[in-house]
C-alpha positions in Angstrom: -22.0 -9.8 149.8 -24.9 -8.3 148.0 -24.7 -8.1 144.2 -26.9 -5.9 142.0 -29.9 -7.9 140.9 -30.0 -9.9 144.1 -33.1 -9.9 146.3 -32.5 -7.3 148.9 -32.7 -8.9 152.4 -35.7 -8.2 154.6 -35.2 -6.9 158.1 -37.2 -5.7 161.1 -36.1 -2.7 163.1 -37.4 -0.1 165.5 -37.8 3.4 164.0 -39.4 6.8 164.6 -42.6 5.2 163.1 -42.5 2.2 165.3 -41.3 -1.3 164.4 -40.8 -1.6 160.7 -40.7 -4.7 158.5 -38.8 -3.5 155.5 -40.8 -5.5 152.9 -44.2 -4.6 154.3 -43.1 -0.9 154.6 -41.9 -0.9 151.0 -45.0 -2.5 149.6 -45.3 -1.9 145.8 -43.0 1.1 145.8 -39.4 1.8 145.0 -37.4 2.4 148.1 -34.1 4.1 149.1 -32.3 3.3 152.3 -29.9 6.0 153.4 -27.4 5.2 156.3 -25.8 7.8 158.5 -22.9 7.8 160.9 -24.6 9.5 163.9 -27.3 11.9 165.0 -26.6 15.5 165.7 -23.7 15.7 163.2 -23.6 18.5 160.7 -23.2 16.7 157.4 -26.0 14.2 158.2 -28.2 17.0 159.3 -27.8 18.7 155.9 -28.5 15.4 154.1 -31.7 14.6 155.9 -32.8 18.3 155.6 -32.3 18.0 151.8 -34.4 14.8 151.8 -37.2 16.6 153.6 -37.1 19.3 150.9 -37.0 16.7 148.1 -39.8 14.5 149.4 -42.3 15.7 146.7 -39.8 14.7 144.0 -39.4 11.2 145.5 -43.1 10.8 145.9 -43.7 11.7 142.2 -41.4 8.8 141.3 -43.2 6.3 143.6 -40.1 6.2 145.8 -40.3 5.7 149.6 -37.4 7.0 151.7 -36.0 5.5 154.9 -32.9 6.5 156.9 -30.8 4.7 159.4 -28.5 6.0 162.1 -26.7 4.3 164.9 -28.4 6.2 167.7 -31.7 5.5 169.5 -35.2 6.4 168.4 -35.4 9.0 171.3 -32.3 10.6 169.9 -33.7 10.5 166.4 -36.9 12.4 167.5 -34.8 15.1 169.1 -32.5 15.3 166.0 -35.5 15.6 163.7 -36.3 19.0 165.2 -32.9 20.3 164.0 -33.4 18.6 160.6 -36.8 20.3 160.1 -35.2 23.7 161.1 -32.4 23.4 158.6 -34.9 22.3 155.9 -37.0 25.3 156.6 -40.0 23.1 157.5 -42.4 23.8 160.3 -41.9 22.1 163.6 -45.6 21.3 163.6 -45.2 19.2 160.4 -45.0 15.4 160.6 -41.5 14.2 159.8 -41.9 12.8 156.3 -39.9 9.5 156.6 -38.8 7.0 159.3 -35.4 6.9 160.8 -34.2 3.4 161.9 -32.5 2.8 165.2 -29.3 0.7 164.8 -27.4 1.2 168.0 -25.6 -2.2 167.8 -24.8 -1.8 164.1 -26.7 -5.0 163.4 -28.2 -3.8 160.1 -25.1 -1.8 159.2 -22.9 -4.8 159.4 -25.4 -7.1 157.7 -25.6 -4.7 154.7 -21.9 -3.8 154.5 -22.4 -0.2 155.5 -19.6 0.1 158.0 -16.7 2.6 157.6 -13.7 1.0 159.3 -11.7 4.1 158.9 -14.0 6.3 161.0 -14.5 5.6 164.8 -17.0 7.1 167.2 -16.2 8.2 170.8 -16.3 4.6 172.0 -13.9 3.4 169.2 -16.7 1.6 167.3 -16.7 1.9 163.5 -19.4 4.3 162.3 -21.9 3.7 159.6 -20.8 4.9 156.1 -23.1 7.0 153.9 -24.6 4.2 152.0 -27.4 4.6 149.4 -29.4 1.4 148.5 -32.0 1.5 145.9 -34.6 -1.3 145.9 -37.3 -1.8 143.3 -40.9 -2.9 143.9 -39.9 -6.5 143.3 -37.4 -6.2 146.3 -34.4 -6.4 143.9 -31.3 -4.6 144.8 -30.8 -2.2 141.9 -28.1 0.4 142.8 -25.7 1.3 145.6 -23.6 4.4 146.3 -21.1 4.3 149.2 -19.6 7.6 150.5 -17.2 7.9 153.4 -18.5 9.5 156.5 -16.7 12.8 155.7 -18.5 13.4 152.4 -22.1 14.4 152.0 -24.2 12.9 149.2 -25.3 14.5 145.9 -29.1 14.2 145.9 -29.4 15.5 142.3 -27.4 12.4 141.3 -29.7 10.1 143.3 -32.8 11.5 141.6 -31.0 11.2 138.3 -30.3 7.5 138.7 -33.8 6.8 139.8 -35.1 8.4 136.6 -32.6 6.3 134.6 -33.6 3.1 136.3 -37.3 3.7 135.9 -36.9 4.7 132.2 -34.7 1.8 131.3 -36.9 -0.7 133.0 -39.8 0.3 130.6 -37.7 0.7 127.4 -34.9 -1.0 125.7 -32.5 1.9 126.2 -29.6 3.0 128.3 -28.7 6.4 129.6 -25.3 8.0 128.6 -22.8 9.9 130.7 -24.4 12.9 132.5 -27.8 12.1 131.2 -30.8 13.8 132.6 -34.5 13.9 131.8 -35.1 15.3 128.3 -31.7 14.2 126.9 -31.2 11.6 124.2 -30.8 8.0 125.2 -28.8 5.1 123.7 -30.5 2.0 122.1 -29.3 -1.2 123.7 -26.9 -3.4 121.7 -29.4 -6.3 122.2 -31.9 -4.5 120.0 -31.3 -5.9 116.5 -34.2 -4.5 114.4 -34.7 -0.8 114.5 -36.9 -0.1 111.5 -40.2 1.7 112.4 -39.0 2.8 115.8 -40.8 5.8 117.2 -38.9 8.0 118.0 -36.5 7.3 115.1 -33.0 6.1 115.8 -29.8 7.9 114.7 -26.7 5.8 114.0 -23.5 7.8 114.5 -20.7 7.1 112.0 -17.6 6.2 114.0 -13.9 5.8 112.9 -14.1 2.0 113.7 -17.0 1.6 111.2 -19.0 -0.2 113.8 -22.6 0.8 114.0 -23.2 0.4 117.7 -23.6 4.1 118.7 -27.3 4.4 118.3 -29.2 7.4 119.8 -32.9 8.2 120.0 -35.0 10.7 121.8 -36.2 9.9 125.3 -39.3 7.8 124.4 -41.3 9.1 127.3 -40.8 12.7 126.0 -42.4 11.6 122.7 -45.1 9.3 124.0 -45.4 8.6 127.8 -47.2 5.3 127.1 -44.6 4.0 124.6 -42.4 1.0 125.4 -39.5 0.4 123.0 -39.2 -3.3 122.6 -37.0 -5.5 120.4 
């Protein structure tokens, strides 16, 4: 079982861009692996169409995107035409990310992406809607796991990428429903706060404890600033 912070396992697989070695494909980028129950299904088609539309946002964040579905590469190529149509993209455009073939569910089982409650026409369990975020050091940083019946929220996926990248650079954490531009929380491990820029606000709480410390998003104030303890 993978735990957050573990090294994400490498794998090799056939895809719409040929045989891919995951580590080599990722290089020095962040990566997101999206898994899908099957080709030519309506919810999956809306998800990959949304990914096509959002590729500039992922690219701005140095994030590579790769999808996985249990059908063949030939099926993926045909399906990609529908995906581009739903995305409003030209059929002449290159499809912007690879789709992995996993007909035998080898990768899906290895990474724990199987939905035992959903079966395909051959009574095989389908792949759940998993989201795995991997950082440039190949560390497993975040997972979201949706049932096959529920499409993903891509605004949330971009939000957590923003949070991970911000918190890696600064000694902060992001509160509930945080988004770019909102205040952030100073980590409890930061003991000395004098001279911080941006300044820190300590909220007076009924308990009298002074752990609720807010500050402006440091990158809004100075994109090159790292808050350190």
